[in-house]
N, C-alpha and C positions, 0 to 999 in steps of 0.2 A: 637663120636662126631654126627653121624645122630639121634641119641634120642635126644641130644639138638637143633637141628634146625629142629627136628618135635613137639618141647615141644614149640618153640619161633610160631609155625603157629597155633598149638592147641590152645595156650592163644591167639592168634588176632583173630581163630575162633570163642570159644566163648565168645568173645565181639561182633561178628556178630549175635550167637544165642542169644545170655542174651539182646542184642537192639529189636531183633525178638518178643521175647518172651514176652516182658515189654513194646511193643507196638512202638520201639521207632527208627522209620526210619530211622532215621540223625545219628543215632548208628550205624545200618545197615549199612550205607553207608560210615560209617565212615573208613572201614577197606580196600574200594575199592581204587586203585591205581587214581588217576587225570583223567588216558585218561584211565580207566580200559573197556573193553566191554565185555556186560552182553548178552547172546545169551540163549531166553528160547522158545525151540522147536515150532513152531505151535503161538508161540504168534508173537515173536518178536526179534527184536537187537535193546539196550539199551548202548548209546557209552557216557564217560564220568560221575563221579560221580552223575551230579545231575540228571540225564535224569535215573540214575541205583536207586538212591532216591528218585523218583517220583514213579517209580515202586513198590520198597517197599511201600511207604506212600499208592497207592492205596491197594495194596492187604491187608496191616493190616490194614489198620483206613478205606477203602470201605468196601472190600467184608470179613475182621471179621479170617482172618489170624492170627495162633498161635498156641504154642504147638508143637517149629520144634523142631527134631530128624531126626541124621543123624545115618543111620544102617548101621553093617558093613565098616565102611570106609576103604579106601586102601589108605597109605601115601607111595609116592616114593619120597626119597629126590635124587633131581638128583644131586644138587651140595650147596657149603654154600650157596647159594641165590639162587633156586630154587628148590621148591616143589610141587606137584602133587596130589590131593584128588580127587578118585571118592567112589561113595558111592551111596547108598538108603537112599533115606529122605520123610518123613512124616511129616504131621501136622494135626491139626484139620479137616478141608476139603480138602485135598489133597494129592497126596506119588507121588513120582516118583525116579529117577535116575539123579545124579549128573555124565556126563558124563567125564569133565575137572573144574576144580578149578587149576591155575598156579596163586599161590604166589610167588612174587619173593620180595627180599629183596631190599628196596628203602629207606633211608635219615634213617637207623640202623634199620628198623623194616620190616617184610610183612607185604607187601598188595597183596590183593586181583589185578590180573589185567587181568584176564580169566577166567569167570565163565560160565559154560555150562549145562543148566541144561535143562528136561522136564519135563511135568509131564504124570503120565500113567495112575492113576485111580482118581476119585473124590471118597468121603466118604459120 
């Protein structure tokens, strides 16, 4: 059962990555719950889907970010409705670590409720 749950979360994560890599911030934001919180260490805290979309829009369209990849992702299935991902990540201009992506099942699909990450290097 946990493999099925992991695959459900990975499907939603792929929607986010595809949106990011095709420069579609609205697609990135679509995987977040309406009341999501995104904390980017050293940059700020973004509350709700609209603020999160604005962050991705700025990063993608103003700063030219693209080509995001997760490296060595770890998925922990806590229940049928809760999965946490940690990972290293990189893109064309930055790299760093994801300290917590909390995915929860809402409305019969997983949504990203908490997203904490940091930039640890620039390219």
